[in-house]
Residue, then its C-alpha position, 0 to 999 in steps of 0.5 A: m432533485g440531485i442524487v446525494i451520496s453519503d460520505q460513508i459510501l464515498g469513503t468506501f468506494v472512492p479508494i477502490l476506484v482510485y486504486w484501479l485508476y492509478s494502477g491503470i496509469y502505471v500499466l500504461l507507463g510500464s512500456f517506459d523501459n528506461y524507468r523500470l526496476h525490472s525488465k518485462k522479461d523478468e516480470q513475465e518469467k520470475n512471477l509465480v502467479s498469472k495476472s488474471t489470478v492477481l486481478r481476481g485476488v484483488f477484487f476479492q480483497q476489495t469486496i471484503q474491505a468494502i463490507v468491513a468499511i460499510l459496517l465500520f461507518k455504520v457502527t461509528e455513525n454520529e451527528g457530532e461533526v454536523a453539530t460542531g461544524p467542520k474541523s479545522w485544517l490543523t485538526i485534519v492534518v493531525q488526524f492524517i499524521v496519527a492515521m499514518l503512524v498507526l497504519d505504519t505501526w500495525q503493518y510493520f509488526i504484522h508484516r514482520y511477524m508473517h515473515q518470522n512465523k514459518f507457518l504464516y509465511k508458507h500458508v498466508h504471506s507467501q501469496h503476496h511474494r509470488l510477485v517477485v517483480p511487483y507491478a501496480f495493480g498487484a499491490l493488494y494481491n494478498h491471501p484473504l487472511e492477510g488482507l483482513l489482518l494487514d490492510t482492513i483491520g489496519g485501516a480500521l484502527s487508523f480511522l478509529v484512533s485518529g478520530m477522523s470523520p468519514r469525509v476525511a477518511i475519503f481523502f486519507f484512504s485514497f492517499a494511502t491507496i495511491k501510496t501503496v500502488d506507487d510502492h509496487c509500481g516497479l518504476w522509478l520515474p523522474g519527478n515522482l513526489f513520493h520519492v522526494f518526500f518518502r524514503n519508503n518508495s518503489a525501490y525500497h519495497d522492491v528490495h523486500h520483494q527480492l530473495y536477498g531482501s526478504k528479511y529487510n524493509f518491512s515498513q509500509p506504506f509511509f515511513v521507514t521508522w520501524d525498520r530503522i529502530f529494529g535494525t531491519y532497514r537495508p539501504y540500496s543504491l540505484e544502478k543503471r541496468a544493462g538493457g535499460g532501466f534501473e536496479a535496486r542493489l543492497k549496500e552496507d548501512 
C-alpha cells in the first residue's frame, strides 16, 4: 500500500522545498560574473550579516510559516471540493490572480509602513536591509515579526480571499516562492521569463535595497501597480558595470 500525502501537508512543505532548490540553483549561477547586479566583493563587504545568520533566520521563519499553514488548513478543512468535483481551469486562473492582487496589496502597505515608521524600521524591517546586496536564499531573511506580518499573514489572506483549495495552494505558494527568490537573486540573466512578464524583478527590487532607493519600489512580489498609484515608483536603467555585470541606476520617470 502506497503512502498518501495530503494536499495540506504538500501545501505546507512543498513551497519550503522549492525555496531551497530554486535558491540553490542561483547559488550555483552566482559565479556568472557577467550577469551579476553587484560584484562578489560588494556582496562580501557591503552586507551587514553573515550567511550563516541568514540561514538560521530563514529556517526559523519557515518553521513559523509551516505551523501557521498547518493550522490554517486544519481550520478551513472541508469536503466541498470532493463533493463538487475539481474546479475548472478558469476558476483556478481567477483564484491565482485574486491571490496575487491580495498578496501584493497587503505587502505593499505593510512594507511601506515599516519604512515610514521609524521604530518599526529600526527594530524590525532593518534586519532585512542588512542585505544591501541581496542574494537568493536571503529572500526570506526577516525579523520574525515581519515574517509573520508580511509573508505569513499575507499568504493566509491571499489563500482565504481567493477561495483556493489546498491543492491549488501548493502551486500558488510554490510560484510565489520562486518569484520572491528570483527578485532577490542579484542576477540579470538573459531569457528570464520573470523579467519578460513582470516589471517587478531582480533589478527593480535591487533599487529598493540600495540607500538611494529605500524610499521607492516597495511593491512585491508581482506587480508595480501600487508604487505607480502612490508615486513611489522609480524607474531604472541597466548599465554595464566596469569589471563585468550590470548596475541598476535610477533615472527620471
